[in-house]
C-alpha positions in Angstrom: 98.2 94.6 100.3 99.1 95.1 96.6 97.2 98.0 95.1 97.2 98.6 91.3 98.1 102.1 90.0 96.3 104.4 87.6 98.1 106.5 85.0 97.0 110.1 84.9 96.9 112.5 81.9 100.3 114.0 82.7 101.9 110.5 82.8 102.1 110.3 86.6 100.5 107.5 88.6 98.5 107.1 91.7 97.3 104.1 93.7 93.8 102.9 92.6 92.6 103.5 96.2 93.6 106.1 98.7 93.0 107.0 102.3 90.9 109.9 103.3 92.1 111.6 106.5 89.1 113.9 107.3 88.4 114.4 110.2 91.3 112.6 111.8 93.1 115.0 114.1 95.3 115.0 117.2 97.1 112.0 118.7 94.3 109.6 117.7 94.5 111.0 114.1 98.2 110.3 113.9 97.6 106.7 115.2 94.9 106.1 112.6 96.8 107.5 109.7 99.9 105.6 110.7 97.8 102.4 110.9 96.5 103.1 107.4 100.1 103.3 106.1 101.0 100.1 107.9 97.9 98.5 106.3 99.1 99.2 102.8 97.7 102.6 101.8 100.1 104.8 99.9 98.0 107.7 99.0 97.0 110.1 101.8 94.4 112.8 101.1 94.4 115.9 103.4 93.5 119.6 103.0 94.2 122.9 104.7 90.6 123.0 105.9 90.9 119.5 107.4 93.4 121.1 109.9 95.4 117.8 110.1 98.3 118.3 107.7 100.7 118.2 110.7 99.2 114.9 111.8 99.6 113.5 108.3 103.3 114.5 108.2 103.9 113.0 111.7 102.2 109.7 110.6 104.5 109.5 107.6 107.6 110.0 109.8 106.3 107.6 112.4 105.6 104.9 109.8 109.2 104.6 108.7 108.1 104.1 105.1 110.4 105.9 102.7 108.9 109.3 101.5 109.1 108.3 97.8 106.8 105.3 98.5 104.0 107.5 99.8 101.9 110.0 97.8 100.4 113.0 99.6 97.6 115.1 98.4 96.4 118.4 99.9 94.0 121.2 98.9 94.0 125.0 98.5 91.0 126.5 100.4 88.7 129.0 98.9 90.1 131.9 100.9 93.4 131.4 99.2 92.4 131.5 95.5 94.1 134.7 94.6 97.4 133.8 92.8 99.9 134.9 95.5 97.7 133.5 98.2 97.6 130.1 96.5 101.4 130.1 96.3 101.6 131.0 100.0 99.0 128.5 101.0 100.9 125.7 99.2 104.2 126.6 100.9 102.4 126.7 104.3 100.9 123.2 103.6 104.4 121.9 102.9 105.7 123.4 106.1 103.0 121.9 108.2 103.4 118.5 106.5 107.2 118.7 106.9 107.6 117.8 103.2 109.7 119.2 100.3 106.9 118.6 97.7 103.3 117.5 97.3 102.5 114.6 95.1 99.1 116.0 94.3 97.7 119.4 95.0 94.1 120.3 94.4 91.7 123.3 94.4 89.2 122.4 97.1 86.1 124.1 95.7 85.7 126.5 92.7 83.7 129.1 94.8 82.5 130.6 91.5 80.9 133.7 93.0 84.4 134.8 94.0 85.7 134.0 90.5 89.3 133.4 91.5 89.6 129.7 90.9 91.3 130.3 87.5 94.0 132.3 89.3 94.5 129.5 91.8 94.9 127.1 88.9 97.6 129.2 87.3 99.4 129.2 90.6 99.3 125.4 90.6 100.6 125.3 87.1 103.6 127.4 88.2 104.1 125.5 91.4 104.3 122.3 89.3 106.9 123.9 87.0 108.9 124.8 90.1 108.8 121.3 91.4 106.9 121.9 94.6 103.9 120.0 93.3 104.2 116.9 91.2 100.6 116.6 89.9 97.8 119.2 89.9 94.1 118.8 90.0 90.8 120.1 91.3 87.8 119.1 93.4 84.1 119.6 92.9 84.6 121.2 89.4 81.9 121.1 86.7 82.7 120.6 83.1 82.5 124.3 82.6 85.0 124.9 85.4 87.4 122.4 83.9 87.2 123.9 80.4 87.8 127.4 81.7 91.0 126.6 83.6 92.3 124.6 80.7 91.5 127.4 78.2 93.2 130.0 80.4 96.3 128.0 81.2 96.7 125.5 78.5 96.7 122.8 81.2 93.8 120.4 81.9 93.6 119.1 85.5 94.7 115.5 86.0 92.2 114.8 88.8 88.7 116.0 89.6 87.7 114.9 93.1 83.9 114.9 93.4 81.2 113.6 95.7 80.5 110.1 94.4 78.7 107.1 95.9 75.9 104.8 94.9 73.2 107.3 95.9 75.0 109.9 93.8 76.8 108.1 91.0 77.6 111.2 88.9 77.3 109.4 85.6 77.4 112.6 83.5 80.2 114.2 85.4 82.2 111.0 85.2 81.7 111.0 81.5 82.7 114.7 81.3 85.9 114.0 83.2 86.8 111.0 81.1 86.2 112.8 77.8 88.8 115.4 78.9 91.3 112.9 80.1 90.6 113.8 83.8 90.7 111.0 86.4 87.6 110.9 88.6 88.4 110.7 92.3 85.6 110.1 94.9 85.2 111.7 98.3 82.7 110.1 100.7 82.8 107.0 98.4 80.8 104.9 100.8 78.1 107.6 101.4 79.0 108.3 105.1 75.9 107.9 107.3 73.8 107.1 104.3 76.0 104.2 103.2 73.7 101.8 101.3 75.0 98.6 102.9 71.5 97.2 103.3 70.4 97.9 99.7 69.5 94.7 97.9 72.1 95.0 95.0 74.9 95.7 97.5 73.9 93.0 100.0 73.3 90.4 97.3 76.7 91.1 95.7 78.4 90.9 99.1 76.9 87.6 99.8 77.7 86.2 96.4 81.4 87.3 96.5 81.8 86.5 100.2 82.9 90.1 101.1 81.6 93.0 103.2 79.1 95.5 101.7 81.6 98.3 102.0 84.0 96.2 99.8 81.3 95.8 97.2 80.8 99.6 97.0 84.6 100.3 96.8 84.9 97.6 94.1 82.0 99.3 92.3 84.1 102.5 92.3 87.1 100.7 90.9 85.1 99.2 88.0 83.4 102.5 87.0 86.7 104.2 86.8 86.6 106.1 90.1 89.5 106.4 92.5 87.9 106.2 96.0 89.5 107.6 99.1 87.6 105.9 102.0 88.3 107.0 105.6 88.3 104.7 108.7 90.1 105.1 112.0 89.7 101.3 112.7 92.6 99.2 111.4 90.4 96.2 110.7 88.1 98.3 108.5 91.1 99.9 106.9 92.4 96.5 105.8 88.9 95.5 104.6 88.5 98.7 102.6 91.8 98.3 100.7 91.1 94.6 100.0 89.0 95.0 96.9 91.2 93.7 94.1 90.6 90.0 94.6 87.1 89.8 93.2 85.1 91.4 90.4 81.5 92.5 90.1 79.5 91.4 87.1 78.3 94.1 84.7 74.8 93.5 86.0 75.9 94.0 89.6 77.7 97.3 88.7 74.6 98.5 86.8 72.3 97.6 89.7 74.4 99.6 92.2 74.6 102.5 89.8 70.8 102.4 89.6 70.5 103.2 93.3 71.3 106.8 92.3 68.8 109.4 93.5 68.0 112.9 92.2 68.6 114.2 95.7 71.5 111.9 96.5 74.0 114.6 97.6 75.0 114.3 101.2 74.5 118.0 101.7 73.9 121.0 99.4 77.3 120.7 97.7 76.3 122.0 94.3 79.6 123.3 92.9 77.8 126.1 91.0 76.6 127.7 94.3 78.3 126.1 97.3 81.0 128.2 98.9 83.7 126.8 101.1 86.4 129.3 102.3 
């Protein structure tokens, strides 16, 4: 499956769709992640808190695909936001993965009450200069969080990975990212257990284009400028999820899916201004 690439603010590129690895662990996790690579995914998204970096590394080795053809992203947890802790956390991630460098490294949550995310960001800037990390970004940051780390370091994140799905389309945050040259990346892009497969705009578009509802939603992400990272342990669904570049939604279809957004559309209370994840 041929997947287009997106050019980030620092000139690096990422596939326009990636593979989320949470909560794939153990032998079954390795099997699922290996299958994803075999099915064409070349961006794997993991994190310290997913507790599966070793499985991701094993899947890469088992796939036989050259390292330079695979891009790996991981994340610094909240408990490691202090500068030296962020450096150590990154080195430990590389050790668990069995890799010499990370293609993308992110701050998992800002945890603003601890007020150390700017220190973690400065660590990422230095790790990038050292060559241990190719591209650096964040997750779940607000516009204010983005501006603060950029003001204090002189470096704007290339990626902001946020909750984004039809029930929570994040119109304002997507605009804030775009205006700063930050690529929006989507976690839980299908909406997990609340996936709106039966919603009329999704079902109608699926029927019209002869695709599955999940493909419609992932294509919606592509067309609104979002980089989705869907997860599936099923090879058939993996192939379906990545096969979203052979059709195009109309502007009306995109707008109708965006209009499914709800004021309470978050999957849980993940407001970046108050949520804490250590």
